[in-house]
N, C-alpha and C positions, 0 to 999 in steps of 0.2 A: 650121765652127768657131763658137764661142760669139759671137765678135765679128760674124761674118757674119749669124748669126741675129738678133742685136740690131739690126743695120742694117736687115735685112728687116722686122723687127717695127716699127721706127720709121717706115719709109716706108709700111707698111700702115696704121698709125695716121693718118698724114697723108692718105692716099688716102680713108679712110673719114670723116675729119673734113671733107673738102671735097666728098665725093661728092654731098651734097644739091644743090650748085650746079655740079657738074662736067659738062663737055660730053658725057661718055660715059653720063651718067644719062639713061635714056629718059623719065623724068618729073621733071625738075629742080624743086626747090622751095626757093628761097632762104630761106624762112621756117624751114626745118629746120636751116639752117646754124648758127644760134646754139646750138642744143642739141648738135649734133655737135662744135662747137668747145669747148663746156663739157666734154664727155667727153674730148676731146683734151687740154685743160688739166689735167684730173685725171690722165691718163696721164703728162703731162710732170712733174707734181708728185710722182708716186709711182714707178711702174716705169721711166719714162723719165728720171728725174732724174739718173741717173749719166751719161747721155750729154751733159749740158749742157756738159761740158768738152771735148767733141769739136767741133773747128772746123767739120766738115761739117754738123753739126746745129744749131749755135748759133742761126742766124737763125730757124729754125723755132719756137723758143721764144717768139717774139713773135706768132706767128699768132693766138692766141686774143684778143689785144688790138688787132688791126688792124681798124678799121671799113672796110667795103666792100673786103674782102680780094680779091675777084675782080678788082678794078681796080688794086690796089696793084702798083707796078712790081716789087717784090721777089718777089711771089707769083703774079702773073697767069699765068705760064707753067704753074703747077701745074694750072690749070683747062683746059689744052688737051688735046685727044684724044691728042696725041703723048706727053705726059707720062703720061697715064693708061694708055697701052698699052706703056710702056717697061718 
């Protein structure tokens, strides 16, 4: 369905936004995280804007503004191998 496709697209954008610092990345480079978060922010402001009213996704709209996101209690689980392989 269209809603399922939007959900999958949203989570793919999250994954690629955090991939530079993700545990599943064979060559993590935290310096690239800022650029990938900027791209994610652009997605949130454009194609992803309609999902801002969806409770499931609401917290993720803060991601581009969180310093040291890999350690933030709300988002640190995203950086686990388990989340990346789910």
